[in-house]
Every structure is written in structure tokens, then in C-alpha cells.
C-alpha positions in Angstrom: -5.3 14.2 -11.0 -2.2 16.3 -10.4 -1.3 15.0 -7.0 1.6 12.7 -6.6 1.8 9.7 -4.2 4.2 9.8 -1.3 7.4 7.7 -1.4 6.2 5.7 1.5 2.7 5.0 2.7 1.0 2.8 5.3 -2.6 1.8 5.9 -1.9 1.4 9.7 -3.1 4.5 11.6 -0.4 4.1 14.2 2.4 4.4 11.6 4.2 7.7 11.0 3.7 7.0 7.3 -0.1 7.0 7.5 -1.8 9.7 5.5 -5.6 9.6 5.6 -6.1 12.3 3.0 -4.1 10.2 0.4 -5.8 7.0 1.4 -9.3 8.4 0.6 -8.4 8.1 -3.1 -8.4 4.7 -4.9 -4.7 3.8 -4.9 -3.2 0.8 -6.8 0.1 -0.8 -6.3 2.0 -2.5 -9.1 4.7 -4.8 -7.8 7.1 -6.5 -10.2 4.6 -5.7 -13.0 1.6 -7.3 -11.3 -1.3 -5.4 -9.5 -1.5 -6.2 -5.8 -4.6 -5.6 -3.6 -3.1 -6.9 -0.3 -0.4 -4.3 0.3 -0.3 -2.8 3.9 2.7 -0.5 3.3 5.1 0.4 0.5 8.3 2.3 -0.1 9.2 3.2 -3.6 12.8 4.5 -3.0 13.8 1.3 -1.0 11.8 -1.0 -3.4 9.7 -3.0 -1.0 6.1 -3.7 0.1 4.6 -5.3 3.2 1.8 -7.8 2.9 -0.2 -9.7 5.5 0.5 -13.4 6.1 -3.0 -14.9 5.9 -5.1 -14.3 8.9 -2.2 -14.7 11.4 -2.0 -12.1 14.1 0.6 -11.3 16.8 -0.1 -11.2 20.5 -1.4 -7.6 20.2 -3.9 -8.5 17.5 -1.9 -6.9 14.7 -1.6 -8.8 11.4 1.8 -10.5 10.8 3.4 -9.1 7.6 6.3 -10.0 5.4 8.5 -7.7 3.4 8.9 -8.4 -0.4 11.6 -6.6 -2.3 11.2 -5.5 -5.9 10.0 -2.7 -8.2 7.1 -0.8 -6.7 4.8 1.5 -8.7 2.0 3.2 -6.9 -0.7 4.9 -9.0 -4.1 6.5 -8.7 -6.8 4.2 -10.2 -9.1 5.9 -12.6 -12.7 6.3 -11.3 -15.1 3.9 -12.9 -17.6 5.7 -15.2 -21.2 6.0 -13.8 -23.7 3.9 -15.6 
């Protein structure tokens, strides 16, 4: 795949960094050398990810998130071969 991932991407449709076309692909996030499956938003240039804090929500029903700082590597996951 020749496409590159954006510097910043969010899964929240209300965010200005939401990109539905990119999110249709299977995207992986490697944070500090470990694969993460719970990332809500990331920024490569600033070096952070946002992850949900359990099932806790704010008064508007949005999940509460925390920002973790470190090395962020987004990548396209390879499609699994058909059996």
C-alpha cells in the first residue's frame, strides 16, 4: 500500500482530525515498542496517544481519556490471507 498515514488521527467523528477514508483500513499503533488496540487518537510529531479510562464517561456520554507520551508508530496492518 503506497498511502501514508496522517500525522494526527482520531476515531471520534466530531474531531477535526477524523478521517473516515483512512479509518476504513486496518491501522495498527505501536507505542513505545508495543502494539496498542485501545488508541482513540494519536499524534506522531508531538509523540502522544489518547486511550480510554475503562468504561468511565463524562456527563455528555463521551469516554474519559488520558494522554500518554512516548514514541508513536502508526502502520497499516497486512490483510490476513484467505483460507
